[in-house]
N, C-alpha and C positions, 0 to 999 in steps of 0.2 A: 504494500500500500504506500501511497505517497501523500504527503501533506504539503500544501502550497503556502508560501510566505511572501508577503510584499517585499520588494527589493528596489532600491533606487541607487543609481550611480551618479555621483556628484563630483564636480571639479571644484576644489576648495582653494582658498587664498588666490582667487582670480575672478575676473568679471567676464571671462570668455571661455566657451567650450574649447577643449583641447589645451587649455592652460592650467596652471596650478597643479595640485596633486589630486588624482582621482581616488575616491573612496566609495565602496559599496556599503549602503546602510540597509540592514535586514531587520524587519520588524518581527520580533518573536511573540508568540502567543503563550509560550511556556518555555522553561529552560530546556536546552538540548545538551547532550553530552559534549564535553570539550573536544573529543576526537571528531565529532560531527562538525562543530564550529570550525575546526582547523581544516577539515576537508572542504567546507564551503569556501573558506578563504583561499585555499589553493586553487579551487575551481574558478574563483573570481579573478585571480591573477593580477590584482592591483596591490599597491603597497600596503593597504589596510582595509579590512572589512570591519565595520562597526555593527554590534548587535544591541538592539534596544528592546527592553521589556518593561512595560508599564508597571509601576509600583505606587499605587495611590496617586498622589499629585506629582510624583517624580518618576524618573526612569532609571533602571539599571542599565549601565553602558559598559560594554567590554570591547576590546580592540584586538584583532588578530591579523598578523602578517601571514603570508603563505607558509611561514616557518614556525612562529611562536606567538603566544599571547603577550601583548605589551602592557606595561604598567602606566603609560601615559601617551596619548596621541592627540595632537592639536588639530590636524586637518580632518580627521575622521570625527572628532567632536564637533567641529564647525559644520561638517557635512550632515551630521545627525540633527543639529539644531535647524539647519536649513530645511531638511525634510519635514520636521515637525512644524515649523513656522510656515514655510512656503507651500508645501505639498499637502499637509494633513490638517491645516487650519488651526494650529495651536494659538490660543488667544491670550494667554497669560503674558505678563510683562517679562518674565524670565523663566527659563527651564532649568531645573535642577537635575543633574546626572550623578548617580551614585557609582563610583568607580574605584579601582584599586589605588588611586591617588586621592581619595577622599571625595567630598562633594564638590563638583564643578558646576558653575552656573554660566549660562549663556543668555544674553539679552540682545536687543538690536536697536538701532536708530536709523535715521534716513540714509546713512552712508554705509552701513554694513552690520555685521555681527560682532559682539563684544564677548570674548571668552575670559573668564576670571580664573587664572591658573596660579599654581604655586611657583615660587622662584627656586632655582637650584644653582646657587652660586658655585663657581668652580674654585678649586684651590690649586696652587702651584704644584706641578707634578712632573715626573720623569716619563717620557714617552717610551712604551715598550718597543723593543728593537724591531719586532715584526712590522709595526706601524711605521717607525722611522725609516727603515730600509725600503718600504714600499712606495715612499713619496718621492716624486721627481723633483720637488722643491721642498726644502726643509723649513720648518716654522721658526719664528722668532721667539715665541713663548708657547708654553704648554700648560693647560689647566685640566682639572678632572672633577666632574660631578658624576651624574650617571654616565654621561658621555665624556670622551676626551674632547677638549676644545683647543684647536691649534690656531694661533694668531699669526697673521702674515702682515706684510707691510703695504701691499697694494691690491687693488681689485684685479689687476692683470694677473697676479700670481694665483688668485683664486680661480680665475677663468682658465688658466693654462695648466694647472697642476694635473698630473697623470698618476694613476694608482696602478702599481704592479699587483694585480689581484692574486697571482700565485704566491706572493709573499704575504700580502695583506690577509689572505684567508687562513694563514697559519695560526691566527689568534681568534679566540671566541670571546666576544664582549657582551653576550646576551644578558639583559635586553638592551645594552648600550650600543653606541656607534661612535663615529669620529666626525666632529664638526670642524670645518676650516672657515676662517673668517678674516676680514680686513676692512679698513675704511672704504666706503663707497664713493663713487664719483657724483652720482645724482641722488644719493640717499645717505643715511648716517652710517650704515654698515651693510656688508654683503656676506653671504655664507653659502656653503654647500654641505651636504651630509652624506656619509657613507657608512655602510654596515658590513663588516666582514662575515663571511660564511652565509650570506643571505641570498635568497632567490633574486631580489632586486638590489643591486649594489648601491646605486645612488637614489636616495629619496628625493622626489621633485621639490617638495616644500615641507619643512619639518617644524610644525608649531612648537612641539615640546623642546626642541633644541634652543628655542628663543627664551626658555626659562633659565638657561645658562648664559646665552648671548646677551640678553638685555641688561642683566645686572653688571656685566663687564663693561659694556659700551656706555651705560649710564654713568659709571665712574669716569670713563675716559672722555666722554663728550660733555658731561655736566648737564645733559638734557634729560628731562623727566619723560618726555614723549619723543620717540624716535621712529623714523621710517626705514624699513629694512627690505632688502630684496634677496631672494635665493636664486642663485645663478645656475640652476639646472637647465637642461635642454627645454623643458616645458616652461620654466620660470614661474615666479610667484612673488607676492608682496604682502606686507602687513605693517600696521602701526603697533608699536609696543609702548605701553605706558606703565611706569612703576607706580604702585599705589598701595601703601600700608603693608609692605612686606609681601605683596602679591604682584602679579603682572597681568595687565589687560591686553590681550591680543585682539586686534581689530582687523577683520578682513571680509571678503565677499565670497560668494559661492554661486554656482549655477548648476542646474540639473541637466545631466546628459541623457539619462534614460530612466524609465520606471516600468515595472512589470512584476512578474512572479517567478519564484524559483520553486522547484518541486523536490522535496527531500524524502528519501525512504524512511518509513516509520518502523520497519522491522529489520 
């Protein structure tokens, strides 16, 4: 037997289809086994699949890559809020999501969605040799929170860096990855994000990485609100505002497709 579930594919942190980071949002009617959630994520073959289950006035939210469950994901949270607000007619002022990273809220204004996220400041660190040797351009500074954050001098270095995956994949950082960042030409800072041993090496736009990026660039720039770009092939952008020990990530999203998926029940 099969059960059908509503599913939406959304491009997040962008205003145009084929930009930003794609996420599939699946509306659950009851909990499914983790192995089934992972199989669905593999089948979807995007960087993140979000699962939503109504719980009173809030929603349980979980995020799966094609490889693992994540502890925090920005673009799939944005995609989930977009589905609820724009596709399913949610009328509240803000949506509360219960997640592995605590309660996250998303609201919206005339310019986009506002994600209230925790900050994860990085501390000075030594880069593992597998990561260091895999980089065609070496960083000026290294920090570590959940992810390693490598600081470079220029946007050109971020655009031009190459990763030797055969070396890079010798290390396992689950659930973390490697952020590279530098000052931007037409924005406050730029970044890219890579995950070793993952099906998708480079994440197009990584909201959770900005929980580490924004505190660093806040200190460097002295700006409370910053505009950031992620320089993946698809590209994406967001505003980051530091607020009472939290970060507000502001971005847009657009629906690419909507329909049903059919899951075996036995």
